[in-house]
N, C-alpha and C positions, 0 to 999 in steps of 0.2 A: 161058434164062440160061446162061452159059458157065461150066462148072465148071472151075477149075484145079487142078492138083495142088500148086500152091505158094500157101501163104499168105504176106501180108508179114511181116516179122520184127517179130512183134507184142511181143516181150519183149527190150528192149536185153539183149543179152550171153546170151542163153539157150544158146548152144554153149558160151561160156567158163564159166558156171555149172554146166553138166554136166561139163565136164572138170576143174574145182575139185572137185565132188562126188565124182568119179569113183572114187577111192580110198576114200573114206568107204563109198561105196555098195557096193563089191565087199567091204569087210570086213564090213559090217554086215547087208546083205542078200541079197548074191549077185546073178549076173546070168545072162544065158543062156549055158550051156556047149555045148561042142560034142556032148555026149552026152546033153543033156537040158534040160528048162526048168527056170525058177525054180519053187520050191515055191509061190511067191506067185501062179504064173499061174492056180492052181487056186482061188484065192479069188474068190467070187461078188462080193463089195464091194471097191473100193478101198480098200487099208489106208493110211491117212493117220496118220504116227507123230509127228512134231514140228511145232511151230509154225514157220511159216515167213513170211517177209515176202512181200506181195503182188506180182504182176508189176508193173513201174514203171507201164504204163498202167492199171492198176488201183486205183492207190494213192487216188484221189478217187471212187471208184466210188460207194461207198456215199451220199456227199453228193450225187453228181450223179443217181443213180437209187435211190431208198429200198427199191422192190421188189427191187433187185439184191442186198440184204442182209437183206431180210425173212426172219424165222424162224417166223411165226405162220401156221397152217392157216386158209383162210377157208372152204372149204367141205368137207364129207366126202363121199366117193365111193368106190365099190368099185375095186378093182384093174383090172377090166375096163374101168370108166368111164374110169380115168386113163389106161389104155393107148390107148384110141380117141383120146382128146385129144391124147395124146404123138405119135402116128401122123399124125394130121391135120394138126397144127401144124407138126411138122418136115418134112412134107411140102411144106406151103403155103407157107413160108418159104424153102425150097430153090428152090422153082419160081418164085417172085416177086421174088427178090432177086438182083441181079446181083453178081458177084464183082469188087471193085475194091480195089486196094492203098490203105492209108494213106498211101503216098508220093505217090500220083496225087491222091488227094482233099485232104490235109491238108499234104503237104509235110514230112512227117515220119515216121520209122520205125514208130512206135508210138503209136496214139490210139484209145483204147477209147470207144465211142459206138455208139447205134442206128444202123442203116443210113441214109442220106441217100436221095433221090431217085435217085441216081447207083448206089447200092449200097453195098456195104461188105466188109470181110474177114471172116476166120474168127471172130475175137471178137465181131465186130458181128452175124453170124448167131447166134452163142450167146446173146447178150443180148436179141436179138428174140424168139427162141424162149422163153427165160426170162420175158420180160415177158407173152408172150401165153398162156404156160401159167400164170404165177400169175394173170392177169386170169380166165382160165378157171375158176379156182378149185383147181388143184393146190397143196399144200402147198409152200411156197418152200423148205423145208429138204431136199426132195427133188430140188432143181434146182440143180446146182453146176456153176459153170464151171471147167473144168481146162485147164491148159496142158501140152503134150505135145510130143514129136518124132514125126513121123509115120513113115512105114514107108521114107522115103527119109532121115530125120533130119533134117527141115526143121521149123522152130518152126510150132507150129500150135495152136488153141484149139477145144474142143468143150464142148457141154453134158451134163452126165452126170444121168440120170434115175435116181434112186435107187428102183426098184422094189421090191417085197416079195420078188422072187426073186433080185436082184443088182443091180448098177449096169449101165445100158444107156447106150449113146453115140449121141447126136444130133449128126451131122456135117454140114457143108456139102458135103464132098466125094461124100457119097452119101447117098440118101433111106432107105437100109437102115438100120435102127436094129440095131444090135450089141451084145452083151455086151462089157464092156470088155476081157475076155480074149480077144476074135475080133480086135481092132482091129490088131494088130502095131504098136501104138504104145509109146512109152516114156513114161509118165506122170511128170510133175515135180511139180507142185503143183496143189491144187485148193482151192475153197472148203471150209472147215470145215463139216461137216454141223449141228455143235450151235452153232456161232456164225459163221453166214456172212459176217459184216463181218470175219472172220479167214480166214488161208488156212494150209494144212498142207503139209509137204513130202510127196512119194509116192516117187518113184524107184523105180518099178516097171515092168518090162517086162510086155507082155500075151502 
């Protein structure tokens, strides 16, 4: 599979949204400064503060895929068992799915769906990982899709696994599972852990 450093523009106007929120972000939460990191970078779990509208491509997600917004745990398992599954499925999806833009597949900038036989882009990888992990028995409220700006400040999406020790990021750009604080991403919004059919604003740099 060819890994690309760029995901398609999965949420219309993400850069504009960030610019519009910039002033509020600076005043309310702080940003990375020349002399040090934001205090939130030390937080093990991604802080979601306020309700947020979903990304435009995710507006019909719950109706399309009920498991994407489920909140009930199906099987009880240990943290070690969960982590084995997370590593296995993350690696398997990254190895078996080609990276293809929405523009190439659907002739539109943003289309959230499971990968096709041709492949998918970043949010499609995240959806497939979430579906397979939910089917494997992991509590769906621990599996949260998040939209970010990557280290080059390109629009991107990842799956967050809410482990007992903190939030870990499953990314199609690497099979290494990292704490969210190690990604160098700017987190914009993610599914609400308490109500996955809703979204929360984040605006935190890792």
